[in-house]
C-alpha positions as CSV (number, residue, x, y, z in Angstrom):
1,X,37.1,-49.0,-14.1
2,X,35.7,-51.5,-11.7
3,X,37.4,-54.9,-11.2
4,X,34.3,-56.8,-12.5
5,X,34.3,-54.8,-15.8
6,X,38.1,-55.0,-16.2
7,X,38.0,-58.8,-15.7
8,X,35.6,-59.0,-18.7
9,X,38.1,-57.2,-20.9
10,X,40.6,-59.3,-22.8
11,X,44.2,-58.9,-21.7
12,X,45.1,-57.3,-25.0
13,X,42.6,-54.5,-24.4
14,X,43.9,-53.8,-20.9
15,X,47.5,-53.6,-22.2
16,X,46.9,-50.7,-24.6
17,X,44.4,-48.9,-22.3
18,X,47.0,-47.1,-20.2
19,X,48.8,-45.9,-23.3
20,X,45.5,-44.3,-24.5
21,X,44.7,-42.8,-21.1
22,X,48.2,-41.4,-20.4
23,X,48.5,-40.4,-24.1
24,X,45.4,-38.2,-23.9
25,X,46.5,-36.7,-20.5
26,X,49.9,-36.0,-22.0
27,X,48.4,-34.3,-25.0
28,X,46.2,-32.2,-22.8
29,X,49.1,-31.2,-20.5
30,X,51.3,-30.1,-23.4
31,X,48.4,-28.3,-25.1
32,X,48.1,-26.3,-22.0
33,X,51.8,-25.6,-22.2
34,X,51.2,-24.4,-25.8
35,X,48.5,-22.0,-24.6
36,X,50.9,-20.6,-22.0
37,X,53.5,-20.1,-24.8
38,X,51.0,-18.3,-26.9
39,X,50.1,-16.1,-23.9
40,X,53.8,-15.3,-23.2
41,X,54.5,-14.5,-26.9
42,X,51.4,-12.4,-27.6
43,X,49.7,-11.1,-24.5
44,X,52.0,-11.0,-21.5
45,X,53.3,-7.6,-20.3
46,X,56.8,-8.3,-21.7
47,X,55.5,-10.1,-24.8
48,X,57.7,-8.2,-27.3
49,X,60.9,-8.9,-25.3
50,X,59.9,-12.6,-24.9
51,X,59.1,-13.0,-28.6
52,X,62.5,-11.5,-29.5
53,X,64.2,-14.4,-27.7
54,X,61.6,-17.0,-29.0
55,X,64.0,-18.9,-31.2
56,X,66.8,-19.5,-28.7
57,X,67.7,-20.9,-25.3
58,X,64.9,-21.8,-22.8
59,X,62.2,-20.5,-25.2
60,X,63.3,-22.9,-28.0
61,X,63.7,-25.8,-25.5
62,X,60.2,-25.2,-24.1
63,X,58.8,-25.2,-27.6
64,X,60.6,-28.5,-28.3
65,X,59.0,-30.0,-25.1
66,X,55.6,-28.8,-26.2
67,X,55.8,-30.3,-29.7
68,X,57.3,-33.6,-28.5
69,X,54.9,-33.9,-25.6
70,X,51.9,-33.5,-28.0
71,X,53.5,-35.9,-30.5
72,X,54.4,-38.6,-27.9
73,X,51.0,-38.3,-26.3
74,X,49.4,-38.9,-29.7
75,X,51.7,-41.8,-30.4
76,X,50.7,-43.4,-27.1
77,X,47.0,-43.0,-28.1
78,X,47.7,-44.6,-31.4
79,X,49.9,-47.4,-30.0
80,X,47.3,-48.1,-27.3
81,X,44.6,-48.4,-29.9
82,X,46.7,-50.7,-32.1
83,X,47.7,-52.8,-29.2
84,X,44.0,-53.5,-28.7
85,X,43.2,-54.0,-32.4
86,X,46.2,-55.9,-33.9
87,X,46.8,-59.5,-32.7
88,X,50.6,-59.4,-31.8
89,X,52.2,-61.7,-29.2
90,X,51.4,-60.8,-25.6
91,X,55.1,-60.3,-24.6
92,X,55.7,-57.9,-27.4
93,X,52.4,-56.1,-26.6
94,X,53.6,-55.5,-23.0
95,X,57.1,-54.4,-24.0
96,X,55.8,-52.0,-26.7
97,X,53.3,-50.6,-24.2
98,X,55.9,-50.0,-21.5
99,X,58.5,-48.5,-24.0
100,X,55.9,-46.1,-25.4
101,X,54.9,-44.9,-22.0
102,X,58.6,-44.4,-21.1
103,X,58.9,-42.4,-24.2
104,X,57.0,-39.6,-22.5
105,X,60.1,-39.1,-20.4
106,X,61.6,-37.2,-23.4
107,X,59.4,-34.1,-23.3
108,X,59.2,-34.2,-19.5
109,X,63.0,-34.4,-19.5
110,X,63.2,-31.3,-21.7
111,X,61.0,-29.4,-19.3
112,X,62.9,-30.5,-16.2
113,X,66.1,-29.5,-18.0
114,X,64.7,-26.0,-18.7
115,X,62.9,-25.4,-15.4
116,X,65.3,-27.1,-12.9
117,X,68.6,-27.6,-14.8
118,X,68.3,-31.4,-14.6
119,X,70.8,-33.2,-16.8
120,X,69.2,-34.5,-20.0
121,X,69.2,-38.2,-19.0
122,X,65.4,-38.4,-19.1
123,X,65.5,-36.9,-22.7
124,X,67.8,-39.7,-23.8
125,X,65.9,-42.5,-22.1
126,X,62.6,-41.2,-23.4
127,X,63.9,-40.8,-27.0
128,X,65.5,-44.3,-27.0
129,X,62.4,-45.8,-25.5
130,X,59.9,-44.4,-28.0
131,X,62.3,-45.3,-30.9
132,X,62.6,-48.9,-29.6
133,X,58.8,-49.0,-29.2
134,X,58.3,-48.0,-32.8
135,X,60.8,-50.5,-34.1
136,X,59.5,-53.4,-32.0
137,X,55.8,-52.6,-32.7
138,X,56.6,-52.5,-36.5
139,X,58.4,-55.8,-36.3
140,X,55.6,-57.4,-34.2
141,X,52.9,-56.3,-36.6
142,X,55.0,-57.5,-39.6
143,X,55.4,-60.9,-38.0
144,X,51.7,-61.2,-37.3
145,X,50.9,-60.5,-40.9
146,X,53.0,-63.4,-42.2
C-alpha cells in the first residue's frame, strides 16, 4: 500500500491490518500442508504404510501443526478485523496485535520440532502469546463497553 493511502488510514486500521494479512497467509500455508497430508495419506506410493502411523509420532505432530496453523491464522484475521472495528485503547490495540502475531510461533514451532528437532520453545512462546492476546483483547473490549 502506498504511503499516501496509508497516511489516510486511521492508526487503528493500520494496527490490525498486518494481523489480517499474516493471518490469511498463515491459513494458506497450513492449508497447503493439509493438502500435502492428504496426498501422503491417500495417494503417495507408500500411503498405506504412512496411514498406519497416522495417529502417532511425527504424523500426529504435523497434523497438530496443520490444525493450529489454520486456527491461529483465522484468529489473526478475526483479531485484525476487530482491532479496526472496536474502539479499544491504542496501547492495548498494539499489544494485542503483537501478541496475536507472535502466537503463530506455536504451529511454526511444532513444524520446526518435527522437521529439524528444534526444542519446543517456539511452541510455548506462541501458545502463551496467543492466550495472552485473547485475554487482553477480551478485557480491552469489556472495558470499552463500560
